[in-house]
N, C-alpha and C positions, 0 to 999 in steps of 0.2 A: 943354195945360191953361192956362186963363187965369190971369193973376196974381191972387192972392187966393183962388183956388178950390182950394187944396191941402187934401187930407184930412189928418187927424191921422196916419193910417198913412203917407201919402206923406211927410209932414214928418219922421216918425221915421226912415224909410228914408234920407232925404236927410241928416239929421243924423248918422246912423251911418256914412255913406260915408267920412268923414274920420277916424273912430275916435279922436276926442279930440285929434287932431294940431293942430287950430286953436287950442284952448285951451292946449295945451302950447307952441305957438309964441308965443302972445300973452303968457303968464304965466311960462313956464319950469317946469322940473321941481320947483323949490323950492316952487311954488304947491301942488302935490299933497302934498308933504311937510308943509307948514304946515297944510293943512286936515286931514290925518290926525292930526297932533299935537294940534290943537285938539279934534278929535272924541274922541280918546283921553282927553284931560283932562276933557272933559265927562262921558264915561261913568264915569271914575274918580270924579268928584265926585258923581255921582248913584247909582252902584252900589257903589262902594268897590273897593279893590284886590283884595279876596277874589274878586270877579267874574272877574278875569283869571286868578287861581289856579285857579278852578273850570273855566273853559273850557280852560285849558292842560292840566289833568288829563284832561278829556274828550277833547281832541285826542290826547293821548298814548295813551290807552286805545284809541282808534280806530286809530291807527297800528299799535299792537301787534296788534290783531285782524286788520288787513289783511296784515301781515307773516306772521302765523301761517297765514292762509288761503292766501297765496301759496306758502308752503313746503309746505303740505298738497297743494295743486294740482300742485306740481312733483314730488311723490313718485310 
């Protein structure tokens, strides 16, 4: 394939080959920690801390359902 003639699909495949290792090598794992923290602060500012309480409850309910289903399947 000639340079500059890469499809979007091909570019996506090529970018995925390294699995984020290039970014990690360049910026370090702290980079990911920091962008996660910033994102969390932004969500808290726009939706409030109640949002996290709600999704935590939903996640807990789902885990209970999965455990119950697994126990039932094991019987």
